[in-house]
C-alpha positions in Angstrom: 5.9 -13.7 8.9 6.0 -10.5 10.4 3.1 -8.0 9.3 5.7 -4.8 8.8 8.1 -7.3 6.6 5.2 -8.2 4.4 4.4 -4.6 4.2 8.2 -4.0 3.1 8.2 -6.7 0.8 5.2 -6.0 -1.4 6.2 -2.2 -1.5 9.2 -3.3 -2.6 7.7 -5.2 -5.9 4.9 -2.3 -5.7 7.7 0.7 -5.9 9.5 -1.8 -8.8 6.4 -1.5 -10.7 6.0 2.1 -9.9 9.6 3.0 -11.3 8.8 1.3 -14.7 5.5 2.9 -15.2 7.0 6.1 -14.2 10.4 6.2 -15.9 10.9 3.2 -18.5 9.2 5.2 -21.2 11.7 7.8 -21.3 14.0 4.9 -22.6 12.2 2.4 -24.3 9.1 4.4 -25.9 10.9 7.8 -26.6 10.1 7.7 -30.3 6.6 6.8 -29.7 3.6 9.4 -29.1 3.0 10.2 -25.7 -0.4 8.6 -25.3 1.4 5.2 -26.2 3.2 5.9 -23.0 0.3 6.8 -21.2 -1.5 3.3 -21.9 1.8 1.1 -21.4 2.5 3.0 -18.0 -1.1 2.3 -16.9 -1.0 -1.2 -17.4 2.1 -1.5 -15.5 0.8 0.9 -12.7 -2.2 -1.3 -12.4 0.4 -4.2 -11.4 2.0 -1.4 -9.2 -1.5 -1.2 -7.4 -2.1 -4.8 -6.9 0.7 -4.9 -4.6 0.5 -1.2 -2.9 -3.0 -1.6 -2.0 -2.5 -4.9 0.2 0.6 -3.3 1.5 -0.8 -0.5 2.6 -3.7 -2.2 4.4 -1.5 -4.7 5.8 1.1 -2.4 7.2 -1.7 0.2 8.7 -2.9 -3.0 10.9 0.5 -2.1 12.5 2.2 1.2 11.6 0.7 4.5 11.8 0.0 6.4 8.5 3.7 8.9 8.8 5.4 5.7 9.5 3.8 3.8 6.3 4.5 6.9 4.2 8.3 7.2 5.5 9.0 3.5 4.6 7.2 4.0 1.2 9.8 7.0 0.9 13.0 5.3 1.5 11.9 2.0 -0.7 11.4 4.7 -3.5 15.0 5.7 -3.2 16.2 2.4 -2.8 14.2 1.0 -6.0 15.2 4.1 -7.9 19.2 4.5 -7.6 19.6 1.0 -9.0 16.8 1.9 -11.6 18.6 4.9 -12.6 22.1 3.6 -12.4 21.7 0.2 -14.1 18.3 0.4 -16.4 18.8 4.2 -17.5 22.2 4.5 -17.6 22.9 7.3 -14.8 25.9 8.0 -13.5 26.4 8.0 -9.6 26.0 11.0 -7.9 26.8 11.5 -4.2 23.2 13.2 -4.3 21.9 9.6 -3.8 23.6 9.1 -0.7 23.0 12.6 0.8 19.0 12.0 0.0 19.0 8.6 1.8 21.0 10.4 4.7 17.9 12.6 4.8 15.3 9.9 4.8 17.0 8.1 7.6 16.5 11.2 9.3 13.4 11.4 8.8 12.8 7.4 9.7 14.4 8.2 12.8 12.1 11.0 13.9 8.8 9.3 12.5 10.0 5.9 14.7 11.3 7.5 17.6 7.6 7.4 19.4 7.0 3.9 19.5 3.8 4.7 21.5 2.2 7.0 19.3 1.0 4.5 17.0 -2.4 4.5 15.1 -5.3 7.1 16.2 -8.5 5.8 16.9 -10.9 6.5 13.8 -13.3 9.8 14.3 -16.5 7.4 13.2 -18.3 5.3 15.4 -20.3 2.8 15.3 -23.9 2.6 16.5 -23.3 -0.5 18.4 -20.6 0.9 20.5 -21.9 1.7 24.1 -23.3 5.2 24.6 -21.2 6.3 27.6 -17.9 6.0 25.3 -19.7 9.0 23.5 -20.2 12.2 26.5 -23.5 14.2 26.2 -23.1 18.1 25.5 
């Protein structure tokens, strides 16, 4: 399977956990002390990180950091809107569409220069040839 598709799939799962960790307590634990909500959210967030960290590592092998971040933001909105409407019983707002269109603009600008992917790391290995590092 393509690394970008694996990244997107893992980020969707991660973002679903993240959305529940951040917002579900507003509905489900509103009557509990905030510390209980925080502890429950931390447990859910651990599940998020178990998907998010591998997603970012896999994605960073193919995508630039800005591309990876913009994909994550698009997924955030894609997961959040159904969550807000179906789980939190929020009304539809045209602002969701306008926000999505703005994110599509961000996607366009981040991905429009395919030749500029990742920069090489700034740190050098001791085993690399000295000719690569000019003397001053």
